[in-house]
C-alpha positions as CSV (number, residue, x, y, z in Angstrom):
1,M,115.3,43.1,123.1
2,E,117.2,44.7,125.9
3,K,115.3,46.4,128.7
4,V,115.9,50.1,128.3
5,E,115.6,52.5,131.2
6,F,113.6,55.4,130.0
7,C,111.8,58.1,131.9
8,K,111.0,61.8,131.7
9,C,114.5,62.7,133.0
10,S,116.1,60.8,130.2
11,W,114.5,63.2,127.8
12,V,116.5,66.0,129.5
13,N,119.8,64.7,128.2
14,E,118.4,64.0,124.8
15,M,116.9,67.5,124.5
16,K,119.9,69.3,125.9
17,E,122.0,67.6,123.3
18,K,119.6,68.7,120.6
19,E,119.9,72.3,121.8
20,S,123.6,72.0,121.8
21,N,123.6,70.7,118.3
22,K,121.5,73.6,117.2
23,Q,124.1,76.1,118.5
24,S,127.2,74.6,117.0
25,Y,127.4,71.7,114.6
26,K,130.1,69.2,115.2
27,I,131.2,66.8,112.5
28,P,130.9,63.3,113.9
29,T,133.9,61.1,114.1
30,V,134.3,57.5,113.0
31,H,133.8,54.9,115.7
32,E,137.0,53.2,116.8
33,S,135.3,49.8,116.2
34,D,134.6,50.8,112.6
35,R,138.2,51.6,111.7
36,S,139.0,47.9,111.3
37,A,136.0,47.2,109.1
38,K,136.5,45.6,105.7
39,S,136.9,47.9,102.7
40,G,134.3,48.5,100.1
41,P,131.8,51.1,98.9
42,Y,129.9,50.7,102.2
43,S,132.9,50.2,104.5
44,A,133.6,52.3,107.6
45,S,136.4,54.1,105.8
46,N,134.0,55.4,103.1
47,L,130.8,55.6,105.1
48,A,131.6,56.7,108.6
49,R,128.9,55.4,110.9
50,M,127.6,57.9,113.3
51,D,125.5,57.8,116.5
52,I,122.3,59.7,116.1
53,E,121.1,59.5,119.7
54,S,119.9,63.1,119.8
55,N,118.1,63.0,116.4
56,H,117.0,59.4,116.3
57,S,113.3,59.1,116.2
58,S,113.2,55.9,118.1
59,P,115.8,56.1,120.8
60,V,114.5,53.1,122.7
61,L,113.9,50.9,119.7
62,T,117.1,49.1,118.9
63,D,117.7,45.9,117.1
64,S,121.3,44.6,116.7
65,T,120.2,41.3,115.2
66,P,122.2,40.6,112.0
67,I,120.2,41.1,108.9
68,N,119.5,38.0,106.9
69,K,116.9,36.8,104.4
70,S,114.4,35.7,107.1
71,R,115.1,38.4,109.6
72,L,111.5,39.5,109.7
73,G,110.1,36.0,109.6
74,I,106.8,37.3,108.3
75,H,104.7,36.2,105.3
76,S,103.9,39.4,103.4
77,N,101.0,39.3,101.0
78,L,102.3,41.9,98.7
79,L,104.3,39.4,96.6
80,P,104.8,35.7,97.2
81,Y,108.2,34.6,98.5
82,A,109.6,31.6,100.1
83,P,109.1,32.0,103.9
84,S,111.7,30.8,106.4
85,G,112.6,31.3,110.0
86,G,110.4,32.0,113.0
87,S,107.4,34.2,113.2
88,L,107.4,37.8,114.0
89,S,105.6,38.9,117.2
90,P,104.6,42.5,116.4
91,S,103.1,42.9,119.9
92,K,106.5,42.7,121.7
93,Y,106.4,45.8,123.7
94,I,109.4,47.5,125.2
95,N,109.3,47.6,129.0
96,I,110.0,51.2,129.9
97,P,109.5,52.2,133.5
98,R,107.8,55.6,134.0
99,K,107.6,58.0,136.9
100,K,104.4,58.5,138.7
101,P,101.9,60.7,136.9
102,G,102.0,64.4,137.5
103,K,103.1,67.7,136.2
104,L,106.4,68.2,134.4
105,D,108.9,69.4,136.9
106,E,110.8,72.6,136.1
107,V,113.9,70.8,134.7
108,C,111.9,68.5,132.5
109,A,109.6,71.2,131.4
110,N,112.5,73.4,130.3
111,A,114.0,70.4,128.5
112,W,110.8,69.8,126.6
113,L,110.7,73.5,125.5
114,D,114.3,73.4,124.4
115,A,113.6,70.3,122.3
116,M,110.5,71.9,120.8
117,K,112.5,75.0,119.9
118,S,115.3,73.0,118.3
119,S,113.0,70.7,116.4
120,S,112.6,73.3,113.7
121,P,115.1,76.1,113.9
122,P,114.7,79.0,111.4
123,R,116.5,77.8,108.3
124,K,116.9,81.2,106.7
125,K,118.4,82.6,109.8
126,L,121.0,79.8,110.0
127,I,122.1,80.6,106.5
128,K,122.2,84.3,107.0
129,D,124.1,84.0,110.3
130,G,127.1,82.4,108.6
131,A,126.5,78.7,108.7
132,D,128.0,78.4,105.3
133,T,131.3,77.0,106.7
134,A,129.5,74.4,108.8
135,Y,127.3,73.4,105.9
136,S,130.3,73.1,103.6
137,S,132.1,70.9,106.1
138,W,129.0,68.8,106.5
139,M,128.7,68.4,102.7
140,L,132.1,66.8,102.6
141,K,130.5,64.0,104.7
142,H,127.2,64.0,102.9
143,P,127.8,65.2,99.4
144,S,125.0,66.3,97.0
145,A,123.3,63.4,95.4
146,L,123.1,65.5,92.2
147,N,126.8,66.2,92.2
148,S,127.5,62.6,93.0
149,F,125.0,61.2,90.4
150,E,127.7,59.6,88.3
151,E,129.0,57.7,91.3
152,I,125.5,56.6,92.2
153,A,124.7,55.5,88.6
154,N,127.9,53.5,88.5
155,L,127.0,51.7,91.7
156,A,123.5,51.1,90.3
157,K,124.7,49.7,87.0
158,N,123.2,46.2,86.3
159,K,121.2,46.5,89.6
160,K,117.5,46.9,90.4
161,I,116.9,50.1,92.2
162,A,114.1,50.1,94.9
163,M,113.0,53.6,95.7
164,F,111.6,54.8,99.0
165,L,110.3,58.3,99.5
166,D,109.1,60.4,102.4
167,Y,106.3,62.9,101.6
168,D,106.4,66.1,103.7
169,G,109.6,68.0,103.1
170,T,110.7,65.6,100.4
171,L,108.0,65.5,97.7
172,S,106.1,68.6,99.1
173,P,107.3,71.7,100.9
174,I,107.1,72.2,104.6
175,V,104.3,74.7,105.2
176,D,102.5,76.1,108.3
177,D,99.3,74.2,107.7
178,P,99.9,70.4,107.0
179,D,96.7,70.4,105.0
180,N,98.3,72.7,102.5
181,A,101.4,70.6,102.0
182,L,100.6,69.6,98.4
183,M,103.0,68.2,95.9
184,S,103.2,69.9,92.5
185,D,101.9,68.3,89.3
186,D,105.4,68.2,88.0
187,M,106.5,66.2,91.1
188,R,103.6,63.9,90.8
189,S,104.5,63.2,87.1
190,T,108.1,62.6,88.1
191,V,107.1,60.1,90.8
192,S,104.9,58.3,88.4
193,K,107.8,58.0,85.9
194,V,110.0,56.7,88.7
195,A,107.5,54.0,89.6
196,K,107.4,52.9,85.9
197,Y,111.1,52.0,86.1
198,F,111.6,51.1,89.8
199,P,109.5,49.6,92.5
200,T,108.6,52.7,94.5
201,A,107.1,53.2,98.0
202,I,106.0,56.3,100.0
203,I,106.8,55.9,103.7
204,S,105.2,58.8,105.6
205,G,104.3,59.8,109.1
206,R,100.8,60.8,107.8
207,S,98.0,58.3,107.8
208,R,98.1,56.0,104.9
209,D,94.7,57.1,103.6
210,K,95.8,60.7,103.7
211,V,99.1,60.3,101.9
212,C,97.3,58.1,99.3
213,E,94.8,60.9,98.7
214,L,97.5,63.5,98.4
215,I,99.6,61.6,95.9
216,G,96.8,59.8,94.0
217,L,99.0,57.3,92.2
218,T,97.9,53.6,92.3
219,E,101.2,52.2,91.1
220,L,103.0,52.8,94.4
221,Y,103.3,51.1,97.7
222,Y,102.1,53.3,100.6
223,A,103.2,53.0,104.2
224,G,101.5,55.4,106.6
225,S,102.0,56.2,110.3
226,H,105.7,55.8,110.1
227,G,105.5,52.4,108.5
228,M,102.8,50.9,110.8
229,D,100.2,50.8,108.0
230,I,101.4,49.4,104.7
231,L,99.3,49.2,101.5
232,G,100.5,46.8,98.8
233,P,100.3,47.8,95.1
234,I,97.2,46.9,93.1
235,G,96.8,43.4,91.6
236,K,99.5,41.6,93.6
237,A,99.1,38.0,94.8
238,V,97.4,37.6,98.2
239,S,98.5,35.5,101.2
240,N,96.6,35.8,104.4
241,D,98.7,33.6,106.6
242,H,99.9,36.4,108.9
243,P,97.5,37.8,111.5
244,N,98.4,41.4,110.6
245,C,98.1,40.9,106.8
246,T,94.6,41.3,105.5
247,E,93.0,41.6,102.1
248,S,90.9,44.6,101.4
249,T,88.5,44.6,98.4
250,T,89.0,48.3,97.4
251,D,91.3,51.2,98.1
252,L,90.8,55.0,97.9
253,Q,90.8,54.8,94.1
254,G,88.2,52.0,94.0
255,K,90.7,49.4,92.8
256,E,90.4,45.7,93.9
257,D,92.9,43.3,95.6
258,V,94.6,45.8,98.0
259,N,96.7,44.1,100.7
260,L,97.4,45.6,104.1
261,F,100.0,45.0,106.8
262,Q,99.4,46.7,110.2
263,P,101.7,45.6,113.0
264,A,100.0,48.0,115.5
265,R,96.4,47.2,114.6
266,E,95.3,46.5,118.2
267,F,96.3,50.1,119.2
268,I,93.6,51.7,117.0
269,P,91.0,52.1,119.7
270,M,93.7,53.6,122.1
271,I,94.9,56.0,119.5
272,N,91.3,57.2,118.8
273,E,90.9,57.8,122.5
274,V,94.2,59.8,122.7
275,F,93.2,61.8,119.6
276,R,89.9,62.9,121.2
277,T,91.5,63.7,124.5
278,L,94.2,65.8,122.9
279,V,91.7,67.7,120.7
280,D,89.7,68.6,123.9
281,N,92.7,69.5,126.0
282,T,94.3,71.8,123.3
283,K,91.1,73.6,122.4
284,G,92.2,76.6,124.4
285,I,95.6,76.8,122.8
286,K,95.5,79.1,119.8
287,G,97.1,77.6,116.7
288,A,97.4,74.1,118.0
289,K,96.4,71.4,115.5
290,V,95.9,67.7,116.4
291,E,95.9,65.0,113.7
292,N,94.9,61.4,113.9
293,H,97.2,59.3,111.7
294,K,95.4,56.1,112.7
295,F,98.4,54.5,114.4
296,C,99.8,57.7,115.9
297,V,98.6,61.2,116.9
298,S,100.5,64.4,115.9
299,V,100.2,67.7,117.9
300,H,101.5,70.5,115.7
301,F,102.6,73.7,117.4
302,R,104.1,75.5,114.3
303,N,101.4,78.2,114.6
304,V,101.3,78.4,118.4
305,D,102.8,81.3,120.3
306,E,106.0,80.1,122.0
307,K,104.5,81.2,125.4
308,S,101.9,78.4,124.9
309,W,104.3,75.6,124.1
310,Q,104.6,74.5,127.7
311,P,100.9,73.7,128.0
312,I,101.2,71.6,124.8
313,A,104.1,69.7,126.3
314,Q,102.0,69.1,129.5
315,C,99.1,67.8,127.4
316,V,101.3,65.2,125.8
317,Q,102.9,64.3,129.2
318,D,99.4,63.7,130.6
319,I,98.7,61.2,127.8
320,L,102.0,59.3,128.4
321,D,101.1,59.1,132.1
322,K,97.7,57.7,131.3
323,Y,98.8,55.3,128.5
324,P,102.1,53.6,129.5
325,R,102.1,51.6,126.2
326,L,102.5,54.8,124.2
327,R,105.6,56.9,123.7
328,K,106.4,60.4,122.4
329,T,108.7,61.5,119.5
330,H,109.2,65.0,118.0
331,G,109.8,66.4,114.6
332,R,109.6,69.8,112.9
333,K,107.4,71.7,115.4
334,V,105.3,68.6,116.1
335,L,105.0,66.2,119.0
336,E,103.8,62.7,118.2
337,V,102.3,60.0,120.4
338,R,102.9,56.4,119.0
339,P,102.5,52.8,120.1
340,M,105.5,51.4,122.0
341,I,106.3,48.6,119.6
342,D,109.5,47.7,117.8
343,W,108.4,49.0,114.4
344,N,109.4,52.1,112.4
345,K,110.3,53.3,108.9
346,G,113.4,51.1,108.8
347,K,111.3,48.0,109.6
348,A,108.9,49.0,106.9
349,V,111.7,49.2,104.3
350,E,112.9,45.7,105.4
351,F,109.3,44.4,105.1
352,L,108.8,45.8,101.6
353,L,112.1,44.6,100.3
354,E,111.5,41.1,101.7
355,S,107.9,41.1,100.4
356,L,109.2,41.9,96.9
357,G,111.9,39.3,97.0
358,L,114.5,42.1,96.9
359,N,116.1,41.7,100.3
360,N,119.8,40.7,100.7
361,R,120.4,40.5,97.0
362,D,123.6,41.8,95.4
363,D,121.7,42.9,92.3
364,V,119.4,45.3,94.3
365,L,120.2,48.9,95.3
366,P,117.6,50.4,97.7
367,I,117.6,54.2,97.9
368,Y,115.7,56.1,100.6
369,I,115.0,59.9,100.4
370,G,113.6,61.7,103.4
371,D,114.0,64.8,105.5
372,D,112.6,63.9,108.9
373,M,114.2,62.4,112.1
374,S,111.9,59.4,111.7
375,D,113.7,58.7,108.4
376,E,116.9,58.0,110.3
377,D,115.6,54.5,111.1
378,A,115.5,53.7,107.4
379,F,118.9,55.4,106.7
380,K,120.4,53.3,109.5
381,V,118.9,50.0,108.2
382,L,120.4,50.6,104.7
383,R,123.7,51.9,106.0
384,E,124.4,49.2,108.6
385,G,123.2,46.5,106.2
386,N,125.7,47.7,103.6
387,R,123.0,47.4,100.9
388,G,121.7,50.8,100.0
389,Y,121.9,54.6,100.4
390,G,120.0,57.2,102.4
391,I,119.6,60.7,101.0
392,L,118.8,63.4,103.6
393,V,116.8,66.4,102.4
394,S,118.2,69.3,104.3
395,S,119.5,72.8,103.8
396,R,121.4,72.8,107.1
397,P,123.9,70.4,108.7
398,K,122.4,67.6,110.7
399,E,123.8,64.4,112.2
400,T,122.5,61.6,110.1
401,N,123.0,58.1,108.8
402,A,122.3,59.2,105.3
403,V,125.2,59.0,102.8
404,Y,124.1,61.8,100.4
405,S,122.1,64.9,100.7
406,L,119.7,67.2,98.7
407,K,118.7,70.7,99.7
408,D,114.9,70.7,99.1
409,P,112.1,69.1,97.1
410,T,113.2,70.9,94.0
411,E,116.5,69.1,94.1
412,V,114.7,65.8,94.9
413,M,112.7,66.2,91.7
414,R,115.9,66.9,89.7
415,F,117.5,63.8,91.1
416,L,114.5,61.5,90.4
417,N,114.3,62.8,86.8
418,S,118.0,62.1,86.4
419,L,117.4,58.5,87.6
420,V,114.6,58.0,85.1
421,T,116.7,59.5,82.2
422,W,119.7,57.3,83.2
423,K,117.5,54.2,83.3
424,K,116.0,54.9,79.9
425,L,119.5,55.3,78.4
426,E,120.7,52.1,80.1
427,E,117.7,50.1,78.7
428,E,118.3,51.6,75.2
429,G,121.9,50.5,75.4
430,G,123.1,54.1,75.8
431,G,124.4,53.7,79.3
432,G,128.0,54.3,80.2
433,G,130.1,57.2,81.4
434,G,128.9,60.6,82.2
435,C,126.5,62.2,84.6
436,I,122.9,62.9,83.9
437,V,121.5,66.0,85.6
438,N,118.3,67.7,84.5
439,N,117.8,65.1,81.8
440,R,121.1,66.1,80.1
441,R,124.2,63.9,79.9
442,T,127.5,65.6,80.8
443,I,131.0,64.1,80.4
């Protein structure tokens, strides 16, 4: 891992770039180095690789190591597989020098505020103000997964699909109060059907316990805290030969033989301290909401008057000054404090694929659907590994490593139902040409 110079002033460039992207969207260009890549469905000519420095949820967590069967080198206990290679050291921290503790200077404070404003621009206003042209141009790069379903189905023919789903903004709508972000019964039924035909995992920024409770399906994998807390499906074989893999006797539904992988386990006491401190320090800020996701803490400012955003930024800065092994990220009107370890949603996807024996197989097609900046880690893993597709849920143009797009959770449900119908027809020998949308085949 390279030593990355990172300090408060480095956030200025990142956040200024985000603000610039909000004002005018620029279609990314293909890297010069990609133009000579080999042809194929995942080649640079078809899937233009893009930098996501401004939107990447983990700007300091990079891993250029070529992907191979034993890249992780860890013994998962979700399903047995033949281990090889070295052992993973989940406690390898990134050495990031920080400035001396103190208040945010004026430039950095303004940059924080710009980033907070641009993290969730008003979607309706963007559409009304004539962003149709930019969105149409963006859709040429990231076509609708519904309109491209026949293409996806053809690529998935005779392959095993592995499905990965974010929760907020993907399976449930984005709402002012995170506690009210509930998935519909129809969506729950759809996800259950998907899990019947494809191995399916939920990878959320929420705590694992919370997302398990919200979804309530025992046939899924659950990875909370951006992949730092992975719950294996019920009844799988157990192997406790890795220090961060443990067997739990019951889960939230009272089932036995649940298996956990927690690469940031040693940070739990620190995260609890940070949570209590942020709750106390934001008590006087009306509308602020602090959540403990076990391995990260979220500070929501969606319901906070914009005049009070700077004090929230200062509260988070104070935490980073006090706890140098933590870092901040930001999403849709939320600031998050996380452990500074080389682990994210992309690593969680790799771990689950390898655990299931599905990694680096030509007969497997992973698909990841998400709407958040943190999902970019997973999109990047699938794209750069030339082994799967990311689908971004967004109604406005964003720089992304996803290949396809869907506008909202309603379209996500339509796409998932189409996959289930396609799989049924394939198993019944009725597969072939045509596109399946809304459970109907079109030619």
